[in-house]
Backbone as ProteinMPNN parsed JSONL, in Angstrom:
{"seq_chain_A": "XXXXXXXXXXXXXXXXXXXXXXXXXXXXXXXXXXXXXXXXXXXXXXXXXXXXXXXXXXXXXXXXXXXXXXXXXXXXXXXXXXXXXXXXXXXXXXXXXXXXXXXXXXXXXXXXXX", "coords_chain_A": {"N_chain_A": [[-8.769, -58.049, -46.28], [-6.339, -58.693, -48.704], [-4.238, -60.666, -50.921], [-2.271, -58.936, -51.877], [-2.064, -57.096, -49.807], [-0.81, -58.623, -47.863], [1.734, -59.027, -48.875], [2.899, -56.577, -49.31], [5.234, -54.197, -50.456], [5.744, -51.695, -49.694], [7.162, -49.091, -47.719], [7.332, -47.437, -44.51], [6.616, -43.89, -44.459], [8.737, -42.46, -43.364], [11.495, -43.772, -41.651], [12.132, -42.623, -39.287], [9.716, -41.972, -38.18], [8.755, -44.206, -37.001], [7.861, -45.875, -34.009], [10.018, -45.811, -31.234], [11.407, -48.205, -29.019], [11.003, -47.908, -25.486], [13.705, -46.844, -23.42], [15.498, -49.07, -21.284], [16.556, -50.19, -18.023], [19.297, -52.328, -17.336], [20.82, -55.362, -16.144], [23.757, -57.299, -15.86], [24.109, -60.871, -16.328], [25.998, -61.831, -14.602], [25.956, -60.001, -12.559], [25.171, -59.074, -9.13], [22.198, -60.104, -7.309], [20.995, -57.852, -6.214], [21.541, -55.834, -8.073], [19.982, -56.639, -10.224], [17.459, -56.379, -9.049], [17.433, -53.623, -8.622], [17.492, -52.677, -11.267], [15.032, -53.635, -12.128], [13.282, -52.129, -10.484], [13.859, -49.565, -11.455], [12.846, -49.775, -14.05], [10.133, -50.311, -13.567], [9.28, -47.896, -12.483], [9.712, -46.282, -14.567], [11.942, -44.665, -14.691], [14.259, -44.658, -16.217], [13.539, -43.764, -18.781], [12.731, -41.163, -18.155], [15.131, -40.082, -17.108], [16.732, -40.339, -19.378], [15.523, -38.502, -21.108], [16.08, -36.169, -19.673], [18.844, -36.057, -19.974], [19.04, -35.688, -22.768], [17.786, -33.181, -22.973], [19.644, -31.611, -21.551], [21.913, -31.77, -23.216], [20.995, -30.422, -25.473], [20.666, -27.934, -24.348], [23.229, -27.271, -23.436], [25.346, -27.583, -25.622], [28.202, -29.394, -27.006], [29.671, -30.258, -24.82], [31.311, -32.392, -22.386], [30.142, -35.465, -20.831], [30.537, -35.282, -18.096], [30.857, -32.501, -17.72], [28.326, -31.696, -18.58], [26.687, -32.804, -16.576], [27.548, -31.313, -14.361], [26.799, -28.699, -15.136], [24.046, -28.96, -15.581], [22.931, -30.002, -13.179], [20.819, -31.628, -12.33], [20.939, -34.471, -12.554], [23.389, -36.769, -11.248], [26.891, -37.176, -12.161], [27.453, -39.858, -12.692], [24.997, -41.061, -13.251], [24.38, -39.572, -15.492], [26.394, -40.511, -17.223], [25.583, -43.188, -17.502], [23.178, -42.944, -18.893], [23.737, -41.777, -21.33], [24.213, -43.405, -23.619], [21.659, -44.472, -24.043], [20.308, -42.125, -24.673], [21.692, -41.334, -26.978], [20.922, -43.369, -28.693], [18.358, -42.64, -29.377], [18.666, -40.855, -31.392], [18.571, -38.173, -31.062], [20.746, -36.917, -30.017], [24.338, -36.79, -30.436], [27.755, -37.976, -30.306], [31.102, -36.722, -30.5], [34.6, -36.294, -31.183], [36.397, -33.496, -30.063], [38.685, -31.007, -30.976], [41.359, -30.308, -28.787], [40.151, -31.267, -26.529], [40.171, -34.007, -24.329], [38.188, -35.902, -23.788], [35.137, -37.289, -25.224], [32.686, -35.192, -26.756], [29.302, -34.0, -26.573], [26.557, -33.435, -28.769], [23.602, -31.809, -30.102], [21.147, -33.471, -32.177], [21.524, -35.735, -35.043], [24.548, -37.488, -35.959], [26.749, -36.184, -38.41]], "CA_chain_A": [[-7.359, -58.146, -46.605], [-6.08, -59.546, -49.855], [-2.866, -61.142, -51.015], [-1.374, -57.794, -52.036], [-1.822, -56.529, -48.478], [0.12, -59.481, -47.134], [3.078, -58.967, -49.443], [3.175, -55.199, -49.702], [6.652, -53.833, -50.369], [5.87, -50.284, -49.333], [7.788, -48.84, -46.432], [6.786, -46.236, -43.88], [7.059, -42.643, -45.085], [10.072, -42.224, -42.828], [11.802, -44.678, -40.556], [12.157, -41.814, -38.074], [8.361, -41.902, -37.642], [8.423, -45.456, -36.318], [8.018, -45.753, -32.557], [11.215, -46.4, -30.645], [11.116, -48.809, -27.718], [11.465, -47.116, -24.347], [14.961, -47.351, -22.869], [15.327, -49.858, -20.059], [17.739, -50.488, -17.21], [19.687, -53.724, -17.475], [21.875, -55.895, -15.279], [24.406, -58.471, -16.449], [23.842, -62.145, -15.641], [26.999, -62.008, -13.549], [25.735, -59.007, -11.504], [24.452, -59.603, -7.957], [20.738, -59.995, -7.334], [20.614, -56.469, -5.897], [21.574, -55.069, -9.323], [18.793, -57.027, -10.99], [16.306, -55.773, -8.373], [17.488, -52.184, -8.889], [17.086, -52.479, -12.66], [13.587, -53.866, -12.182], [12.624, -50.952, -9.895], [14.017, -48.442, -12.405], [11.937, -49.999, -15.174], [8.761, -50.174, -13.088], [9.003, -46.477, -12.263], [10.022, -45.59, -15.831], [12.965, -43.661, -14.422], [15.255, -44.629, -17.292], [13.017, -42.889, -19.839], [12.77, -39.792, -17.632], [16.529, -39.661, -17.057], [17.22, -40.216, -20.753], [15.031, -37.22, -21.615], [16.831, -35.115, -18.992], [20.159, -36.011, -20.63], [18.832, -35.066, -24.082], [17.517, -31.756, -22.737], [20.895, -30.961, -21.151], [22.788, -31.654, -24.392], [20.451, -29.345, -26.307], [20.863, -26.673, -23.629], [24.669, -27.023, -23.309], [26.014, -28.423, -26.629], [29.655, -29.401, -27.094], [30.262, -30.529, -23.517], [31.47, -33.795, -22.003], [29.063, -35.883, -19.928], [30.842, -34.735, -16.767], [30.524, -31.074, -17.758], [26.866, -31.582, -18.668], [26.127, -33.09, -15.252], [27.842, -30.172, -13.495], [26.007, -27.549, -15.568], [22.623, -29.244, -15.468], [22.628, -30.062, -11.762], [19.663, -32.477, -12.025], [21.432, -35.838, -12.374], [24.822, -36.814, -10.953], [27.679, -37.506, -13.347], [27.387, -41.297, -12.952], [23.713, -41.294, -13.926], [24.547, -39.003, -16.829], [27.187, -41.442, -18.015], [24.8, -44.394, -17.809], [22.053, -42.656, -19.788], [24.185, -41.185, -22.595], [24.016, -44.327, -24.745], [20.217, -44.505, -24.302], [19.954, -40.866, -25.333], [22.261, -41.365, -28.325], [20.137, -44.32, -29.485], [17.14, -41.978, -29.864], [19.002, -40.04, -32.555], [18.421, -36.754, -30.743], [22.074, -36.393, -29.703], [25.449, -37.61, -30.911], [29.044, -37.629, -29.71], [32.254, -36.65, -31.397], [35.842, -35.778, -30.611], [36.606, -32.074, -30.309], [40.088, -30.637, -30.81], [41.699, -29.679, -27.532], [39.531, -31.957, -25.392], [40.534, -35.422, -24.266], [36.972, -36.708, -23.772], [34.138, -37.051, -26.267], [31.707, -34.159, -26.463], [27.956, -34.331, -27.013], [25.901, -32.401, -29.559], [22.225, -32.118, -30.497], [20.9, -34.018, -33.515], [22.251, -36.922, -35.519], [25.917, -37.257, -36.448], [26.791, -35.868, -39.851]], "C_chain_A": [[-7.209, -59.073, -47.806], [-4.594, -59.893, -49.908], [-1.885, -59.983, -51.171], [-1.07, -57.134, -50.696], [-0.779, -57.333, -47.715], [1.56, -59.34, -47.611], [3.45, -57.572, -49.924], [4.662, -54.896, -49.506], [6.819, -52.364, -50.02], [6.472, -50.169, -47.946], [7.127, -47.629, -45.791], [7.333, -44.998, -44.572], [8.478, -42.294, -44.646], [10.307, -43.211, -41.705], [11.84, -43.922, -39.234], [10.783, -41.764, -37.406], [7.962, -43.166, -36.892], [8.699, -45.303, -34.826], [9.272, -46.473, -32.096], [10.822, -47.07, -29.332], [11.675, -47.933, -26.604], [12.772, -47.7, -23.819], [14.702, -48.07, -21.548], [16.65, -50.009, -19.332], [18.024, -51.98, -17.338], [20.73, -54.085, -16.422], [22.454, -57.124, -15.972], [24.034, -59.728, -15.671], [24.783, -62.335, -14.463], [26.832, -60.998, -12.402], [24.99, -59.632, -10.328], [22.946, -59.364, -8.084], [20.273, -58.571, -7.043], [20.617, -55.585, -7.145], [20.361, -55.392, -10.191], [17.532, -56.406, -10.385], [16.265, -54.264, -8.64], [17.051, -51.881, -10.315], [15.58, -52.651, -12.812], [12.812, -52.679, -11.616], [12.69, -49.756, -10.832], [13.025, -48.572, -13.551], [10.476, -49.839, -14.757], [8.369, -48.708, -12.946], [9.242, -45.636, -13.517], [11.053, -44.47, -15.645], [13.988, -43.558, -15.54], [14.804, -43.679, -18.403], [13.076, -41.423, -19.4], [14.203, -39.267, -17.613], [17.114, -39.479, -18.454], [16.767, -38.885, -21.345], [15.756, -36.055, -20.952], [18.219, -34.952, -19.607], [20.034, -35.314, -21.994], [18.618, -33.567, -23.928], [18.792, -31.003, -22.381], [21.828, -30.778, -22.338], [22.294, -30.534, -25.303], [20.684, -27.98, -25.659], [22.339, -26.273, -23.573], [25.447, -27.859, -24.327], [27.54, -28.318, -26.556], [30.365, -29.659, -25.784], [30.424, -32.029, -23.301], [30.322, -34.177, -21.072], [29.295, -35.348, -18.515], [30.483, -33.255, -16.701], [29.011, -30.866, -17.801], [26.217, -31.803, -17.307], [26.353, -31.914, -14.302], [26.98, -28.967, -13.848], [24.515, -27.753, -15.33], [22.176, -29.307, -14.014], [21.434, -30.924, -11.379], [20.117, -33.898, -11.694], [22.912, -35.792, -12.018], [25.584, -37.32, -12.187], [27.64, -38.99, -13.689], [26.09, -41.653, -13.678], [23.777, -40.741, -15.343], [25.281, -39.978, -17.724], [26.416, -42.689, -18.414], [23.713, -44.138, -18.846], [22.468, -42.096, -21.155], [23.936, -42.121, -23.78], [22.53, -44.484, -25.072], [19.795, -43.269, -25.093], [20.48, -40.837, -26.767], [21.441, -42.282, -29.234], [18.842, -43.697, -30.02], [17.403, -41.179, -31.133], [18.899, -38.553, -32.295], [19.734, -36.102, -30.338], [23.123, -37.312, -30.313], [26.738, -37.127, -30.254], [30.099, -37.533, -30.786], [33.433, -36.047, -30.65], [35.984, -34.313, -31.009], [38.072, -31.774, -30.065], [40.297, -29.932, -29.471], [41.066, -30.329, -26.314], [39.876, -33.437, -25.472], [39.304, -36.32, -24.384], [36.059, -36.372, -24.943], [33.16, -35.983, -25.81], [30.383, -34.513, -27.129], [27.29, -33.143, -27.669], [24.469, -32.798, -29.898], [22.167, -32.705, -31.902], [21.73, -35.245, -33.837], [23.647, -36.528, -35.999], [25.869, -37.02, -37.938], [27.577, -36.873, -40.622]], "O_chain_A": [[-7.874, -60.104, -47.901], [-3.806, -59.473, -49.061], [-0.774, -60.047, -50.645], [0.046, -56.666, -50.47], [0.044, -56.764, -46.999], [2.497, -59.515, -46.831], [4.24, -57.424, -50.856], [5.262, -55.295, -48.508], [7.935, -51.846, -50.051], [6.305, -51.054, -47.106], [6.431, -46.874, -46.47], [8.391, -45.048, -45.2], [9.31, -41.886, -45.456], [9.414, -43.46, -40.895], [11.607, -44.508, -38.177], [10.691, -41.538, -36.199], [6.932, -43.186, -36.218], [9.676, -44.664, -34.437], [9.551, -47.598, -32.512], [9.979, -46.544, -28.606], [12.711, -47.291, -26.775], [12.93, -48.92, -23.776], [13.795, -47.71, -20.797], [17.72, -49.964, -19.938], [17.104, -52.792, -17.437], [21.424, -53.221, -15.888], [21.725, -57.895, -16.595], [23.686, -59.655, -14.493], [24.413, -62.928, -13.449], [27.499, -61.127, -11.376], [24.259, -60.607, -10.504], [22.496, -58.529, -8.868], [19.255, -58.135, -7.58], [19.786, -54.684, -7.264], [19.786, -54.502, -10.819], [16.643, -55.961, -11.111], [15.194, -53.697, -8.857], [16.313, -50.922, -10.544], [14.933, -51.9, -13.542], [11.805, -52.263, -12.19], [11.715, -49.022, -10.989], [12.43, -47.582, -13.973], [9.672, -49.291, -15.511], [7.24, -48.332, -13.26], [9.003, -44.428, -13.521], [11.031, -43.464, -16.354], [14.528, -42.48, -15.785], [15.598, -42.884, -18.904], [13.431, -40.549, -20.19], [14.464, -38.145, -18.049], [17.905, -38.563, -18.683], [17.549, -38.211, -22.015], [16.021, -35.048, -21.608], [18.712, -33.832, -19.745], [20.842, -34.446, -22.324], [19.202, -32.774, -24.666], [19.005, -29.885, -22.849], [22.472, -29.735, -22.458], [23.099, -29.779, -25.847], [20.877, -26.985, -26.357], [22.669, -25.089, -23.653], [26.157, -28.78, -23.921], [28.093, -27.312, -26.113], [31.54, -29.32, -25.641], [29.758, -32.835, -23.95], [29.607, -33.304, -20.579], [28.341, -34.999, -17.82], [29.872, -32.806, -15.731], [28.481, -29.973, -17.142], [25.301, -31.073, -16.928], [25.464, -31.556, -13.529], [26.48, -28.283, -12.955], [23.81, -26.829, -14.926], [21.152, -28.725, -13.656], [21.064, -30.955, -10.205], [19.724, -34.458, -10.671], [23.62, -34.877, -12.438], [24.983, -37.827, -13.134], [27.779, -39.353, -14.858], [26.094, -42.457, -14.61], [23.287, -41.367, -16.283], [24.854, -40.246, -18.847], [26.57, -43.192, -19.527], [23.366, -45.043, -19.605], [21.626, -41.958, -22.043], [23.493, -41.671, -24.837], [22.168, -44.614, -26.241], [19.028, -43.357, -26.051], [19.79, -40.367, -27.671], [21.286, -41.995, -30.421], [18.291, -44.178, -31.01], [16.47, -40.86, -31.87], [19.115, -37.749, -33.202], [19.836, -34.876, -30.315], [22.84, -38.458, -30.661], [26.804, -36.021, -29.719], [30.01, -38.17, -31.836], [33.274, -35.382, -29.626], [35.722, -33.942, -32.153], [38.647, -32.224, -29.073], [39.51, -29.071, -29.078], [41.405, -29.982, -25.182], [39.87, -34.036, -26.547], [39.367, -37.378, -25.01], [36.185, -35.319, -25.568], [32.844, -35.88, -24.625], [30.35, -35.235, -28.125], [27.42, -32.005, -27.218], [24.154, -33.985, -29.975], [23.052, -32.454, -32.72], [22.522, -35.723, -33.025], [23.888, -35.387, -36.391], [25.039, -37.595, -38.643], [27.707, -36.753, -41.84]]}, "name": "protein", "num_of_chains": 1, "seq": "XXXXXXXXXXXXXXXXXXXXXXXXXXXXXXXXXXXXXXXXXXXXXXXXXXXXXXXXXXXXXXXXXXXXXXXXXXXXXXXXXXXXXXXXXXXXXXXXXXXXXXXXXXXXXXXXXX"}
């Protein structure tokens, strides 16, 4: 290694190619101990990552739907789990939300927002 290696100004070919951290379950400091234990179990079993992928798959399969509609159509996760995992899924860049005329709730679509 030389000095040029230490101060290189080159960037990765694409930021999209950089590894994303796995989504994790969290509990607020003010939440009861049972919530912290549940979050820990979810993380140990890697359920958050699995559920996040299920949400992404559902959005790609049924684009333009609300999280409630997606949960009903998909039938794998309940609507509450869907709602909790939507922000994790959106953070991956594989889905995005936007307002659709005629619908009160936000709808979810594949890909990044335009």
